[in-house]
C-alpha positions, 0 to 999 in steps of 0.5 A: 361275501357274507354278513353277520347279524346278532341279537343277544347271544345269537348270530346268523350268517347270510351268504351273498346271492350269485350275480344275476340271481334273485334272492327267493324263499327256499319254499319256492324251490321245495315245498318244505324249504326253510330260509334259516334254522336258528338256535335260540335260548328260549323259544317261548319268550321269542314266541310271545314277543313275535305274537305281540308284534303280529308276526305270521306264526305258521306252527308251534312252538312244538316238540319234535321227535328229534328232541328239538322245541321249534317255532316256525314263522314266515317273514314279510318276504315269504322266508320261513324261519325256524327258531329252536332249542335242542332239548337234549342238550338243554336238559329239557 
């Protein structure tokens, strides 16, 4: 079982947790664990919106050595989410 949520041109698929297991942030299993890596069209616009809404920004936006422009946030449940643009394919 899974669910899909969408905003603008972005869709995210979520998988169901196994019976008896509680959903938990990946960072509890691994120090650098992420809950999701989400491709978006404009990291700067999203960053401005999230700052305005009081989101917990952990890092970024920052350009990585692997040519992605990323923003790392933590949601109210402790899940770490990266929003990114692939600079190599976007011409940036």
